[in-house]
ZADOTI-998068 format. One record per residue (C-alpha): x negated, y, z; residue in one letter. Coordinates in steps of 0.2 Angstrom, whole numbers, padded with zeros to 4 digits, always signed. Example, Ala and Ser with C-alpha at 12.3 -4.5 7.8 and 13.67 -1.06 7.14 Angstrom:
<recs>
-0062-0022+0039a -0068-0005+0036s 
</recs>
This chain:
<recs>
+0000-0001+0000m -0014+0011+0004g -0019+0015-0013a -0001+0018-0020f +0002+0029-0005v -0015+0038-0009t -0008+0040-0026e +0009+0045-0022l +0004+0057-0008f -0008+0069-0014t -0012+0086-0008p -0006+0095-0022s +0010+0087-0019e +0011+0088+0000d +0001+0102+0003s +0017+0113-0003e +0031+0104+0001s +0045+0111+0009t +0058+0107-0003e +0065+0092+0009h +0072+0092+0024t +0070+0077+0038t +0089+0074+0034a +0087+0075+0016e +0074+0063+0017r +0083+0051+0030a +0098+0052+0018a +0089+0047+0003a +0083+0033+0010a +0099+0027+0017s +0105+0028-0001r +0092+0020-0010s +0090+0007+0003t +0109+0004+0002w +0110+0001-0018v +0094-0012-0015s +0102-0020-0001v +0119-0024-0014v +0106-0029-0028v +0096-0042-0017n +0112-0047-0009l +0117-0053-0027a +0101-0059-0034l +0099-0070-0017t +0114-0080-0019s +0113-0081-0037t +0093-0086-0040q +0095-0099-0025i +0112-0108-0031v +0106-0107-0048a +0089-0115-0044g +0097-0130-0034v +0107-0130-0051l +0096-0132-0063t +0082-0139-0053k +0068-0124-0053s +0057-0123-0039q +0051-0107-0046g +0070-0098-0047l +0074-0104-0028i +0057-0098-0023a +0061-0084-0031d +0078-0083-0022g +0069-0083-0006v +0059-0069-0010h +0074-0059-0013s +0080-0064+0002l +0065-0057+0010s +0070-0041+0001d +0087-0041+0009l +0080-0044+0026i +0066-0030+0025a +0080-0018+0017d +0089-0019+0035f +0073-0018+0044v +0072+0000+0034v +0088+0005+0038l +0083+0002+0057f +0068+0011+0057a +0076+0025+0045n +0087+0028+0060h +0078+0028+0073h +0064+0037+0065s +0075+0054+0065q +0077+0055+0084k +0072+0072+0091d +0057+0074+0103a +0058+0065+0122d +0050+0068+0134e +0042+0050+0133d +0037+0054+0113h +0032+0072+0113p +0029+0070+0095y +0046+0063+0087g +0048+0044+0083h +0040+0045+0068h +0031+0030+0069r +0044+0019+0066y +0042+0020+0050e +0025+0015+0049t +0031+0000+0063a +0042-0005+0048a +0030-0005+0036s +0020-0014+0047l +0035-0029+0049v +0037-0027+0029l +0021-0032+0028g +0021-0048+0042l +0038-0053+0032l +0032-0053+0016l +0012-0062+0022l +0025-0076+0031a +0036-0078+0015v +0019-0079+0002g +0012-0092+0013l +0029-0103+0014g +0031-0104-0005m +0011-0109-0007l +0015-0123+0005w +0030-0128-0003s +0021-0127-0022a +0006-0138-0014a +0017-0151-0011v +0026-0153-0027k +0009-0151-0033l +0005-0168-0026e +0016-0178-0034q +0016-0169-0051p +0028-0184-0057e +0042-0183-0049a +0044-0165-0054i +0061-0162-0064p +0065-0153-0082q +0074-0137-0078v +0088-0133-0088h +0091-0120-0099m +0101-0109-0087a +0088-0105-0077a +0077-0097-0088l +0094-0084-0091w +0096-0082-0073v +0076-0078-0070a +0077-0064-0086l +0093-0056-0077g +0084-0057-0062a +0068-0048-0070l +0077-0035-0077t +0088-0031-0060a +0072-0028-0050k +0061-0019-0063e +0078-0006-0063l +0080-0006-0045l +0058-0003-0042f +0059+0011-0053r +0074+0019-0045y +0066+0015-0026m +0050+0022-0031l +0057+0040-0040a +0069+0042-0024v +0052+0039-0014a +0039+0051-0023k +0055+0064-0023r +0057+0065-0003v +0038+0058-0002k +0043+0044+0011s +0027+0031+0014s +0040+0018+0023m +0051+0019+0003l +0035+0016-0007v +0033+0001+0003a +0051-0005+0000n +0048+0001-0018a +0033-0011-0022w +0041-0025-0012h +0054-0024-0024a +0043-0024-0040r +0033-0038-0035s +0051-0048-0035d +0050-0043-0052a +0034-0050-0057a +0037-0064-0047s +0053-0064-0057s +0043-0063-0072l +0030-0077-0068v +0044-0088-0063v +0052-0084-0080s +0034-0089-0090l +0034-0106-0079g +0054-0111-0085i +0047-0108-0102i +0032-0119-0099g +0042-0132-0091n +0056-0133-0104l +0042-0135-0118a +0037-0150-0110g +0026-0147-0096y +0035-0147-0080p +0022-0144-0069i +0021-0127-0073l +0037-0123-0064d +0029-0125-0047p +0013-0118-0052i +0023-0102-0055a +0030-0105-0038a +0013-0106-0031a +0007-0090-0041i +0022-0080-0032v +0018-0087-0016g -0001-0078-0019f +0006-0061-0026m +0018-0061-0010v +0003-0066+0001t -0009-0053-0007k +0003-0038-0005m +0010-0043+0014g -0007-0042+0018w -0010-0025+0011e +0003-0017+0018f +0002-0024+0035g -0016-0022+0037w -0013-0002+0029d -0001+0001+0041a -0010-0006+0057l -0023+0006+0053h -0011+0020+0052d -0005+0014+0071l -0022+0017+0078m -0023+0036+0070d -0031+0034+0056r -0034+0052+0045a -0028+0056+0033v -0039+0058+0016d -0054+0071+0014d -0045+0079-0001e -0028+0084+0012e -0040+0090+0027v -0047+0101+0015a -0033+0108+0009a -0027+0111+0027i -0046+0118+0031r -0041+0132+0018q -0026+0136+0023t -0033+0140+0039l -0048+0148+0032a -0034+0160+0021e -0027+0166+0038t -0031+0184+0043p -0041+0184+0056g -0052+0169+0056i -0069+0170+0052m -0074+0152+0052g -0066+0132+0054v -0076+0116+0060h -0069+0099+0070d -0052+0098+0061i -0046+0081+0065r -0030+0073+0060t -0020+0057+0063r -0005+0051+0054k +0011+0049+0062m +0024+0041+0051g +0024+0051+0036d +0019+0066+0045m +0001+0074+0052v -0005+0078+0068v -0020+0090+0069v -0032+0098+0081d -0045+0112+0074a -0055+0125+0081h -0053+0141+0073i -0067+0156+0074e -0061+0173+0079v -0071+0189+0083d -0079+0187+0098a -0073+0207+0101t -0054+0204+0099l -0043+0202+0115t -0035+0186+0119v -0019+0193+0116e -0027+0195+0099a -0033+0178+0096g -0019+0169+0102h -0006+0177+0088d -0020+0175+0075i -0019+0155+0082a -0001+0156+0080v +0003+0163+0061e -0014+0148+0058a -0002+0136+0064r +0014+0143+0056r +0004+0143+0039r -0001+0125+0039v +0015+0120+0047m +0024+0126+0031q +0013+0122+0021r +0006+0105+0024h +0016+0088+0028r +0010+0093+0048v +0021+0088+0062l +0007+0100+0075n -0007+0111+0075l -0018+0111+0090m -0030+0125+0090t -0045+0129+0100h -0050+0147+0098v -0072+0150+0096d -0082+0167+0096p -0087+0169+0079w -0104+0168+0077r -0108+0165+0097r -0115+0150+0105p -0100+0136+0107d -0098+0133+0124g -0089+0116+0121d -0102+0110+0109h -0116+0114+0123e -0108+0104+0135k -0106+0089+0123v -0126+0092+0118s -0131+0091+0135v -0120+0074+0141a -0127+0067+0124a -0145+0071+0131g 
</recs>
């Protein structure tokens, strides 16, 4: 997920993003996810029933994958609802990490489903002579599922990019993994119909590998975010520039960031004229915070005011302690 999220959430998109409120993002997430629920409910029942009737292990595996999508949709709905709760005494920065936790659950779900598919396919491949020939109807069901999943992916990704939600990006790519698996299953069924029955469980194994790999990537990325991973260098540079352009700020250093769901918490040291009053320095810090939170996906900015071109007491103490 990390590569996809990096591509979608570049500073050029995020740094001036003020057009969507939290409520709008939540509503868009809810609508797109309910569309996914309806599609996956229909696909799950159709694929599993058709797979059993046509004797296609690949189609059954694809149906199980669609079922995991359905469960994932309800996980997203749950997280989307709870992440919009206001900050409280126990959660002073809000509940945004419900989204990250949901992405972790999605990753673990994909990982479990993928490993189950690999195990099932391995059992079949141990007895290739017992693999039955599938019915032609299996191919039509697989192709129909491929079309539906690709359309669902494109719709969900468009919504995710519009409202800038990494949780929806994860769920959209979950749908794309289902589309890719349907393509592989279709090829396996074609091979089976052409006289190579072993290609159907091989297709199921490939699907299992794809799902396992994507689950690992989603889960690993979400785990790093839960451990206060910083945003990328480009986004930090954009925040630094906004601070540096604030009137009264002579220098900026020690910018630290940590992700909070799709938002970012920032700490920064700003340098101001040492002859200013405390009130004047405070006003500069307030304006810097306002600008950063307005122009970037920053949930909160904590500033530390340092005198410009004067010894920094904080760093002196660190040096002494280190020595």
